C-alpha positions as CSV (number, residue, x, y, z in Angstrom):
1,M,85.1,58.2,140.2
2,A,82.6,59.8,137.8
3,S,83.6,63.2,136.6
4,T,81.5,66.1,137.7
5,P,79.3,67.4,134.9
6,P,80.1,70.9,133.9
7,T,78.1,73.6,135.6
8,E,76.2,76.1,133.5
9,E,78.8,78.7,134.5
10,A,81.7,76.6,133.2
11,F,79.8,75.8,130.0
12,L,79.1,79.5,129.3
13,R,82.8,80.3,130.0
14,E,83.9,77.7,127.4
15,V,81.4,79.1,124.9
16,D,82.7,82.6,125.7
17,D,86.3,81.5,125.2
18,E,85.5,79.9,121.9
19,L,83.6,82.9,120.8
20,R,86.6,85.2,121.7
21,R,88.9,82.9,119.7
22,D,86.6,83.1,116.7
23,Q,86.3,86.9,117.0
24,L,90.1,87.2,117.2
25,Q,90.6,85.1,114.1
26,T,88.0,87.0,112.3
27,M,89.6,90.3,113.3
28,V,93.0,89.1,112.2
29,R,91.7,88.0,108.9
30,H,89.6,91.2,108.5
31,Y,92.2,93.8,109.5
32,G,95.0,91.8,107.9
33,R,93.2,92.3,104.6
34,I,92.7,96.0,105.4
35,G,96.4,96.4,106.2
36,L,97.3,94.7,103.0
37,L,94.9,96.9,101.1
38,V,96.3,100.0,102.7
39,L,99.8,98.9,101.9
40,L,98.9,98.4,98.3
41,V,97.3,101.8,98.1
42,L,100.4,103.4,99.6
43,L,102.6,101.6,97.2
44,L,100.5,102.6,94.3
45,A,100.4,106.2,95.5
46,L,104.2,106.2,95.8
47,A,104.6,104.7,92.4
48,G,102.3,107.4,91.0
49,F,104.1,110.2,92.7
50,L,107.5,108.9,91.4
51,Y,106.1,108.6,87.9
52,W,104.6,112.1,88.1
53,R,107.9,113.6,89.4
54,Q,109.9,111.9,86.7
55,A,107.4,113.0,84.1
56,S,107.3,116.6,85.5
57,E,111.1,116.8,85.5
58,K,111.3,115.5,81.9
59,K,108.5,118.0,80.8
60,A,110.3,120.9,82.6
61,E,113.6,119.9,80.9
62,A,111.9,119.8,77.5
63,Q,110.3,123.2,78.1
64,G,113.6,124.6,79.2
65,E,115.1,123.4,75.9
66,E,112.2,124.9,74.0
67,M,112.7,128.2,75.7
68,G,116.4,128.2,74.8
69,A,115.5,127.4,71.2
70,L,113.0,130.3,71.3
71,I,115.6,132.7,72.4
72,A,117.9,131.5,69.7
73,D,115.1,132.0,67.1
74,V,114.4,135.6,68.4
75,Q,118.1,136.5,68.3
76,A,118.4,135.1,64.7
77,S,115.2,136.9,63.7
78,R,113.4,133.6,62.8
79,A,110.0,135.0,63.4
80,T,107.9,132.0,62.1
81,E,109.8,129.5,64.1
82,A,109.8,131.7,67.2
83,A,106.0,132.2,66.9
84,K,105.4,128.4,66.8
85,K,107.5,127.9,70.0
86,I,105.8,130.7,71.7
87,D,102.4,129.2,71.0
88,R,103.5,125.8,72.3
89,L,104.9,127.2,75.5
90,V,101.8,129.4,76.1
91,A,99.6,126.4,75.6
92,E,101.6,123.7,77.4
93,G,104.3,125.3,79.4
94,G,104.6,125.5,83.2
95,P,103.7,128.9,84.8
96,G,107.2,130.4,84.5
97,Y,107.8,129.3,80.9
98,R,104.2,130.4,79.9
99,V,104.7,133.9,81.2
100,A,108.2,134.2,79.7
101,A,106.7,133.2,76.3
102,L,103.9,135.7,76.7
103,L,106.4,138.5,77.5
104,T,108.5,137.5,74.5
105,K,105.3,137.5,72.3
106,A,104.4,141.0,73.6
107,T,107.9,142.4,73.0
108,L,108.0,141.0,69.5
109,A,104.5,142.5,68.8
110,A,105.7,145.9,70.0
111,E,108.9,145.7,67.9
112,R,106.9,145.1,64.7
113,G,104.5,147.9,65.5
114,D,101.5,145.9,66.7
115,T,101.2,148.0,69.9
116,K,97.6,147.0,70.5
117,S,98.4,143.3,70.7
118,A,101.4,144.0,72.9
119,I,99.4,146.2,75.3
120,G,96.7,143.5,75.5
121,I,99.3,140.8,76.5
122,Y,101.0,143.0,79.1
123,A,97.6,144.0,80.6
124,G,96.6,140.4,80.8
125,I,99.8,139.4,82.7
126,A,99.6,142.4,85.0
127,A,96.0,141.6,86.0
128,D,96.6,137.8,86.5
129,E,96.8,137.1,90.2
130,T,98.2,133.6,89.6
131,V,101.4,135.1,88.0
132,A,104.4,135.9,90.2
133,Q,104.5,139.6,91.2
134,P,107.7,140.6,89.4
135,Y,106.3,139.5,86.1
136,R,103.1,141.4,86.8
137,D,105.1,144.5,87.8
138,I,107.3,144.6,84.7
139,S,104.2,144.0,82.5
140,L,102.5,147.0,84.1
141,I,105.6,149.1,83.4
142,R,105.7,148.0,79.8
143,Q,102.0,148.4,79.3
144,T,102.2,152.0,80.7
145,L,105.1,152.8,78.5
146,L,103.2,151.8,75.4
147,E,100.0,153.5,76.5
148,Y,101.7,156.6,78.0
149,D,100.7,159.1,75.3
150,G,97.1,158.1,75.4
151,L,96.8,158.3,79.2
152,K,96.0,161.2,81.4
153,P,98.9,162.2,83.7
154,Q,96.8,161.3,86.8
155,Q,96.1,157.9,85.4
156,V,99.9,157.2,85.1
157,I,100.4,158.5,88.6
158,D,97.7,156.3,90.1
159,R,98.6,153.2,88.1
160,L,102.3,153.3,89.0
161,K,101.9,154.4,92.6
162,P,102.4,150.9,94.1
163,L,105.8,150.7,92.3
164,T,106.9,154.2,92.9
165,V,108.4,153.3,96.3
166,E,112.0,153.4,97.2
167,G,113.3,149.9,97.5
168,N,111.0,148.5,94.8
169,A,112.8,146.8,92.0
170,F,111.0,149.0,89.5
171,F,111.2,152.2,91.4
172,G,113.4,153.8,88.7
173,A,111.2,153.2,85.7
174,A,108.0,153.8,87.6
175,G,109.4,156.9,89.3
176,E,110.6,158.5,86.1
177,M,107.3,158.1,84.3
178,T,105.5,159.3,87.4
179,A,107.7,162.3,87.7
180,I,107.0,163.3,84.1
181,A,103.3,162.9,84.8
182,L,103.7,165.1,87.9
183,I,105.4,167.8,85.8
184,Q,102.5,167.7,83.4
185,T,100.1,168.4,86.3
186,N,102.2,171.3,87.4
187,R,103.6,169.5,90.5
188,G,107.2,170.2,89.7
189,A,108.5,170.3,93.3
190,E,107.0,166.9,94.0
191,A,108.5,165.6,90.7
192,G,111.9,167.0,91.6
193,R,112.0,165.3,95.0
194,L,111.1,162.0,93.3
195,L,113.7,162.4,90.7
196,A,116.3,163.3,93.3
197,A,115.5,160.1,95.2
198,I,116.1,158.1,92.0
199,A,119.4,159.9,91.4
200,R,120.6,159.0,94.9
201,D,119.6,155.3,94.6
202,K,122.8,153.5,93.9
203,T,121.0,150.3,92.8
204,M,119.7,152.2,89.8
205,P,121.5,152.2,86.4
206,D,124.0,155.1,86.1
207,T,122.3,156.4,83.0
208,L,119.0,156.6,84.7
209,R,120.5,158.3,87.8
210,T,122.3,160.9,85.8
211,R,119.2,161.7,83.7
212,A,117.1,161.9,86.9
213,A,119.7,164.2,88.5
214,R,119.7,166.6,85.6
215,L,115.9,166.8,85.5
216,A,115.7,167.2,89.2
217,T,118.2,170.1,89.1
218,S,116.2,171.8,86.3
219,L,113.2,171.7,88.7
220,G,115.2,173.4,91.4
221,V,116.0,170.4,93.5
222,T,119.7,170.1,94.4
223,V,121.2,166.6,94.0
224,D,124.7,165.8,95.3
225,A,126.8,165.4,92.1
226,A,129.1,162.7,93.6
227,S,126.1,160.8,94.8
228,A,124.3,161.0,91.5
229,A,127.3,160.0,89.4
230,A,128.6,157.2,91.7
231,P,128.5,153.7,90.3
232,A,126.3,151.2,91.9
233,D,127.7,149.5,95.0
234,K,129.2,146.0,94.4
235,D,129.1,143.3,96.9
């Protein structure tokens, strides 16, 4: 019995099935290559990250050693060697080491009488928004100390206002300078209250608290003697 010739519909179905198989194979080949490419990219990225982390750790370790050597040079008064290490850390160090080196450079400049250079460094750190706030605050304190005699009292008050707040880490130093500026502007009562607050703050050094208490008393503000003389609380 002769076979029935395929109908047009059956023929089209066979063609469609063949086309689907070709498309599927093409998709497998195509996306298989893409998947392999993605995998290679991910592996390269991982390798790059691991290399970067290892290199960063080694660099940080080297900079830490450099900072330790710098401190040793400063303590031993090896000015030339210290200056070289400072310059390297400022140029190549991470953010923390760079700022620490700059603070060291400013301190050394002030010690040798180069007040202008020291003020410039401190002012630069204080104004740098990329630097951690504690570094900026201490730089502002030191800058103001060096510039104090050349500043108007109100300039000191305005500059240190953000730090002259109870609870701030630099409340004592900023508060004491602000109090002196207040006295110079005939605001003794306000200065006395500020000094009394410093004297009562048990987180402040005893010498600062005692000095603040004496000055507050001289301005007519009573400070509890036991409170002012008590040592800082210990955890």
